[in-house]
Structure formats: C-alpha cells, structure tokens
C-alpha positions as CSV (number, residue, x, y, z in Angstrom):
1,M,-15.4,-5.6,-34.4
2,P,-12.0,-7.2,-34.2
3,D,-9.5,-5.8,-31.8
4,P,-6.9,-3.6,-33.5
5,A,-4.0,-5.6,-32.1
6,G,-5.5,-8.9,-33.4
7,I,-6.8,-9.9,-30.0
8,T,-10.1,-11.8,-30.1
9,G,-12.5,-12.4,-27.3
10,V,-12.3,-15.5,-25.2
11,A,-15.0,-16.9,-23.0
12,T,-14.9,-16.1,-19.3
13,A,-14.3,-19.8,-18.6
14,A,-11.0,-19.6,-20.4
15,Q,-9.8,-16.8,-18.1
16,P,-6.8,-18.1,-16.2
17,D,-6.8,-18.1,-12.4
18,L,-3.6,-16.2,-11.7
19,R,-3.5,-17.0,-8.0
20,A,-3.7,-20.8,-8.8
21,M,-1.0,-20.4,-11.5
22,L,1.3,-18.6,-9.1
23,Q,0.7,-21.3,-6.4
24,R,1.2,-24.2,-8.9
25,H,4.4,-22.8,-10.3
26,W,5.8,-21.0,-7.3
27,P,9.3,-22.5,-7.6
28,L,9.4,-21.2,-11.2
29,W,8.4,-17.6,-10.2
30,L,10.9,-17.7,-7.3
31,G,13.7,-18.7,-9.7
32,I,12.8,-16.0,-12.2
33,A,12.7,-13.4,-9.4
34,A,16.1,-14.5,-8.2
35,M,17.5,-13.9,-11.6
36,A,15.5,-10.8,-12.6
37,I,15.7,-8.7,-9.5
38,P,19.5,-8.3,-9.4
39,T,19.5,-7.6,-13.2
40,I,16.8,-4.9,-12.9
41,I,18.7,-3.3,-10.0
42,A,21.9,-3.3,-12.1
43,L,20.0,-1.8,-15.1
44,G,18.5,0.9,-12.8
45,Q,22.0,1.8,-11.4
46,G,23.6,1.8,-14.8
47,P,22.2,1.9,-18.3
48,W,18.8,3.3,-17.4
49,Q,20.4,6.4,-15.9
50,E,22.0,7.2,-19.2
51,E,20.3,9.0,-22.1
52,S,20.7,6.1,-24.4
53,G,18.9,3.7,-22.0
54,V,16.2,5.9,-20.5
55,H,13.6,4.0,-22.5
56,G,14.4,0.7,-20.8
57,I,12.1,0.9,-17.8
58,I,9.2,2.1,-20.1
59,V,9.8,-0.9,-22.4
60,L,10.0,-3.3,-19.5
61,V,6.7,-2.2,-17.9
62,T,4.8,-1.9,-21.2
63,G,6.2,-5.2,-22.5
64,L,5.0,-7.1,-19.4
65,W,1.7,-5.4,-19.8
66,L,1.5,-6.7,-23.4
67,V,2.0,-10.2,-22.1
68,W,-0.5,-9.8,-19.3
69,R,-3.3,-8.5,-21.6
70,R,-3.1,-11.7,-23.7
71,Q,-3.5,-14.0,-20.7
72,A,-6.9,-15.3,-21.8
73,E,-5.5,-16.4,-25.2
74,L,-2.5,-17.9,-23.6
75,A,-4.7,-20.0,-21.3
76,A,-6.7,-21.2,-24.3
77,V,-3.6,-22.6,-26.1
78,E,-1.5,-23.5,-23.1
79,Q,0.2,-26.9,-23.2
80,P,3.5,-28.3,-22.0
81,G,6.4,-27.6,-24.4
82,N,9.2,-30.0,-25.5
83,P,11.5,-30.5,-22.5
84,L,14.5,-31.1,-24.8
85,I,14.1,-27.6,-26.4
86,T,13.6,-26.1,-23.0
87,G,16.7,-27.8,-21.7
88,L,18.8,-26.7,-24.7
89,L,17.7,-23.1,-24.3
90,L,18.4,-23.1,-20.6
91,A,21.8,-24.8,-21.2
92,V,22.7,-21.7,-23.1
93,A,20.9,-19.0,-21.1
94,L,22.0,-20.0,-17.6
95,P,25.8,-20.2,-18.1
96,V,25.7,-17.0,-20.2
97,Y,23.7,-15.3,-17.5
98,M,26.1,-16.3,-14.7
99,A,29.1,-15.2,-16.8
100,G,27.5,-11.8,-17.6
101,R,26.6,-11.4,-13.9
102,A,30.0,-12.4,-12.7
103,F,31.9,-10.2,-15.1
104,E,29.4,-7.3,-15.0
105,F,28.5,-7.5,-18.7
106,I,25.0,-6.1,-18.3
107,S,24.1,-6.5,-22.0
108,I,24.9,-10.3,-21.9
109,E,23.3,-10.7,-18.6
110,T,20.0,-9.1,-19.7
111,A,19.9,-10.9,-23.0
112,A,20.5,-14.3,-21.2
113,L,17.7,-13.5,-18.7
114,L,15.3,-12.8,-21.5
115,L,16.3,-16.1,-23.2
116,A,15.8,-18.0,-19.9
117,M,12.3,-16.5,-19.5
118,V,11.4,-17.5,-23.1
119,A,12.6,-21.1,-22.3
120,V,10.5,-21.3,-19.2
121,A,7.5,-19.8,-21.0
122,H,8.0,-22.5,-23.7
123,Q,8.1,-25.3,-21.2
124,Y,4.9,-24.3,-19.4
125,M,2.8,-22.8,-22.2
126,G,4.2,-24.4,-25.4
127,V,5.1,-23.2,-28.9
128,A,1.6,-21.9,-29.7
129,A,1.8,-19.5,-26.8
130,L,5.2,-18.2,-27.9
131,K,3.8,-17.5,-31.3
132,L,1.1,-15.4,-29.7
133,L,3.9,-13.6,-27.8
134,W,6.2,-13.0,-30.7
135,F,5.8,-9.2,-30.6
136,P,6.1,-8.7,-26.8
137,I,9.3,-10.9,-26.8
138,L,10.7,-8.8,-29.7
139,Y,9.7,-5.6,-28.0
140,L,11.3,-6.6,-24.6
141,G,14.5,-7.0,-26.5
142,F,14.8,-3.3,-26.3
143,V,15.4,-3.7,-22.6
144,V,18.8,-5.2,-23.4
145,P,21.4,-2.4,-23.4
146,L,23.4,-2.0,-26.5
147,P,27.1,-3.1,-25.8
148,G,29.7,-0.4,-25.8
149,W,31.6,-1.8,-28.9
150,F,28.3,-1.8,-30.9
151,L,27.6,1.8,-29.8
152,D,31.0,2.9,-30.9
153,T,30.7,1.1,-34.2
154,I,27.4,2.7,-35.3
155,T,27.8,6.1,-33.5
156,M,30.8,7.3,-35.5
157,P,29.2,6.9,-39.0
158,L,26.0,8.6,-37.7
159,K,28.0,11.5,-36.2
160,E,30.0,12.0,-39.5
161,L,26.8,11.8,-41.5
162,V,25.0,14.4,-39.4
163,S,28.1,16.6,-39.3
164,E,28.4,16.5,-43.1
165,I,24.8,17.3,-43.8
166,V,24.7,20.2,-41.3
167,T,28.0,21.7,-42.7
168,N,26.9,21.5,-46.3
169,G,23.4,22.8,-45.5
170,L,24.6,25.8,-43.5
171,A,27.4,26.6,-46.0
172,A,24.9,26.5,-48.8
173,V,23.0,29.5,-47.2
174,G,26.1,31.5,-46.6
175,Y,27.3,30.7,-43.1
176,P,31.1,30.5,-42.5
177,V,31.1,26.9,-41.4
178,G,33.7,24.2,-41.9
179,R,34.2,20.6,-40.7
180,M,37.0,18.3,-39.7
181,G,35.6,14.9,-38.9
182,V,32.8,15.4,-36.3
183,T,34.1,18.8,-35.2
184,L,32.3,21.8,-36.7
185,Y,33.8,25.3,-37.0
186,I,31.6,28.4,-37.3
187,G,33.0,31.9,-36.8
188,Q,35.2,31.8,-33.7
189,Y,33.5,28.7,-32.3
190,Q,34.4,25.0,-32.4
191,L,31.7,22.4,-31.7
192,L,32.0,18.7,-31.3
193,V,29.1,16.6,-32.4
194,E,28.6,14.2,-29.5
195,D,26.8,10.8,-29.5
196,A,23.6,12.4,-28.1
197,C,23.4,14.7,-31.1
198,A,24.0,12.0,-33.7
199,G,20.7,10.4,-33.5
200,L,21.7,7.1,-31.7
201,N,19.8,7.7,-28.5
202,S,16.6,8.8,-30.2
203,L,17.0,6.1,-32.8
204,V,16.7,3.3,-30.2
205,S,13.9,5.0,-28.2
206,L,12.0,5.9,-31.4
207,S,12.3,2.4,-32.7
208,A,10.8,1.0,-29.4
209,I,8.0,3.5,-29.1
210,G,7.2,3.3,-32.8
211,L,6.9,-0.5,-32.7
212,F,4.7,-0.3,-29.6
213,Y,2.5,2.2,-31.3
214,V,2.1,0.1,-34.4
215,Y,1.3,-3.1,-32.5
216,L,-1.1,-1.5,-30.1
217,I,-3.0,0.7,-32.5
218,R,-2.5,-0.8,-36.0
219,G,-2.2,-4.5,-35.3
220,S,0.5,-7.1,-35.3
221,N,1.4,-7.4,-39.0
222,P,5.1,-8.2,-39.1
223,A,5.7,-6.8,-42.6
224,Y,4.2,-3.4,-41.8
225,S,6.1,-3.2,-38.4
226,L,9.4,-3.8,-40.2
227,I,8.6,-1.2,-42.8
228,L,7.8,1.5,-40.2
229,L,10.8,0.5,-38.2
230,A,13.0,0.9,-41.3
231,M,11.6,4.4,-41.7
232,V,12.6,5.3,-38.1
233,I,16.3,5.4,-39.1
234,P,16.1,8.3,-41.6
235,I,13.5,10.1,-39.5
236,A,15.9,10.0,-36.5
237,V,18.9,11.2,-38.6
238,A,16.9,14.0,-40.2
239,A,15.5,15.2,-36.9
240,N,19.0,15.3,-35.3
241,C,20.4,17.1,-38.3
242,V,17.9,19.8,-37.5
243,R,18.9,19.7,-33.8
244,V,22.6,20.1,-34.6
245,A,22.0,22.8,-37.1
246,A,19.8,24.7,-34.6
247,L,22.5,24.4,-31.9
248,V,25.2,25.6,-34.3
249,L,23.1,28.6,-35.2
250,I,22.4,29.4,-31.6
251,T,26.1,29.2,-30.9
252,Y,26.9,31.5,-33.8
253,H,24.3,34.2,-33.0
254,L,23.9,33.9,-29.2
255,G,27.1,32.4,-28.0
256,N,28.3,29.1,-26.7
257,A,26.9,29.5,-23.2
258,M,23.3,29.7,-24.6
259,A,23.8,26.7,-26.8
260,Q,25.2,24.5,-24.1
261,G,22.7,25.4,-21.4
262,Y,19.0,25.0,-21.2
263,L,18.5,25.3,-25.0
264,H,20.7,22.3,-25.5
265,N,18.4,20.0,-23.5
266,F,15.2,21.7,-24.8
267,A,16.4,21.2,-28.4
268,G,16.8,17.5,-27.6
269,M,13.2,17.2,-26.2
270,V,11.8,19.1,-29.2
271,T,13.7,16.9,-31.6
272,F,12.4,13.7,-30.1
273,V,8.8,14.8,-29.9
274,S,8.9,16.1,-33.5
275,A,10.4,12.8,-34.8
276,L,7.7,10.8,-32.9
277,L,4.9,13.0,-34.3
278,F,6.4,12.5,-37.8
279,I,6.3,8.7,-37.3
280,F,2.6,9.0,-36.4
281,A,2.0,11.1,-39.5
282,L,3.9,8.7,-41.6
283,D,1.7,5.9,-40.3
284,G,-1.3,7.8,-41.5
285,V,0.2,8.2,-45.0
286,L,1.0,4.5,-45.2
287,S,-2.5,3.5,-44.2
288,P,-3.4,2.1,-47.7
289,L,-0.2,-0.1,-47.6
290,R,-1.1,-1.3,-44.1
291,R,-4.6,-2.3,-45.2
292,R,-3.2,-4.2,-48.3
293,L,-0.8,-6.1,-46.1
294,A,-3.6,-6.9,-43.7
295,R,-5.8,-8.2,-46.5
296,G,-2.9,-10.3,-47.8
297,E,-2.3,-11.8,-44.4
298,E,-6.0,-12.7,-44.1
299,A,-6.0,-14.3,-47.5
300,A,-3.0,-16.4,-46.6
C-alpha cells in the first residue's frame, strides 16, 4: 500500500549513514549552525513571543522532521548540483542575510537563511533532491515572520471586513450597534477591533497547520494543497467574525470587564480550534476532488 504522503519504501542499503555524512560535510554544518543559531535566538526573543508568530517554532520542528523522514529517498537520488547555480543563490542569500542581521530585519534575515540552506542542499544533493523536498521548503517558509508593512497592509482590510459583517449581522437581529471604521459601538460601550480579532494571526497559523495536515495525511498533490489553502482564508475570516460578535455580545450583556478578561483569550482558543476542525471537515467533503486530482497526476 503506498504511503499517503507519496513516500515509497527504499532498500536498507540506500539508508544514509548520518554520522558519516556529518563527518564528511562538517564545515558545511558548522557554517549553517553559525548562521542559524543567532537567527533562531532572535526569532525566539522576538516574533515567536507574539501571537502572530507563535506557530514559528512548531513549523520549524515539524518542517525539519519532514526533511528527515525522507532521508532514504534523498540518499537514493543524491548527486552534486550545479556549482554555478549554488554560487548565484549564495551570492544573493549571504549579503542579504548579513544586511538583515546587521540592521535587525528579522524577516529578511530568516528568508535569506532559508535561501542559503536551499542553495547548500542543491550543491550537495542536486535538483532531484530539491524536487522531493518542495513541500518541506514551502512549509518552512512559514517560519519567516511577516514584515510589519505587510501586516499593516492586509490587517486593515480584514479588520474592516470583520467589523462590517459583525455590525450588519447584529443590527439585523435588533441590537443597537453601529460602526465607525474598525470601532464598534453597542449600547454605552465602544470596542476597537484589534489585529488579533481580525483573523490575521489565525490565518497564518491555520494555513501552516492546514498544509501540514494535507501533506502528511492526504499526500503531496500541489493542486489540492492550493485549493485547501485558498479555503483557509474565508474560514479564518468567518471564524473571527463569530469571535468578535461573541465578544461584542458579552460586552453588551455582561460588561467590558468580562469581555476583556479570561473570556477574551478563551474565545480566541475556541475560534482557532473550531476553524481547524472545520478545515478537517472540509477536507472530508472534498475527498472526491482529491481522488480525481490524484488520478490525474498518476495518469500524467
């Protein structure tokens, strides 16, 4: 029976000797560690402590595990890559990494580190190995923190959309609610829809976890992965509309102190878990489409 992630068995003889590989390429691993350790420390002290980046360490660990679990296949196709391509990639990655490190642009620093690791992997394992690792590389991209200007650009439309949907929905059932921008007014209360309530944080985390689930359980079909990823956006927005509406109602009926205390954090956890379960349910509904795409990929 084929492995659900498209991983086929490889003879024991093809299993790589990890100790020998580490000994043979120790300067390489030392160089990677010299770049990666400071970046991981910076991520741990900054973005990973924020709600929008809490998924980062999970993605890093599970992404490296995805690479490790394919080591037998990588050993079977391993061959030196094109030094010219490797040189070009490193010529971009290393100066950008140093600039990001020097000026504390953690997003640029992390992205450059990932590019440098891809370049090194290409040199030692070749293009065929990178093709096998297309999903882990894409998935590890979620480790890169979104830059502030990008967050600001996409957060405001999300906040306005959530605010408008909640206002219209509550007004339709008779609540005295109004809106000015991303500020909601209900009774004597005024509530500001913040970034955390607009779906941005859950959107990034749900995208990462959703893709990991699809790849691990359902296989590595790129088309199906993109379809499910596209569905994450409306799911996250809808879930956070429910979250904001619930907090508005709690404020109106129980007071602002109740809405901003334990119930605020609890509503966030419930919203995230509910959205994640909805993704799993949607995956079940889309099973016929997944099977058709898989048959088409096999026929090609």
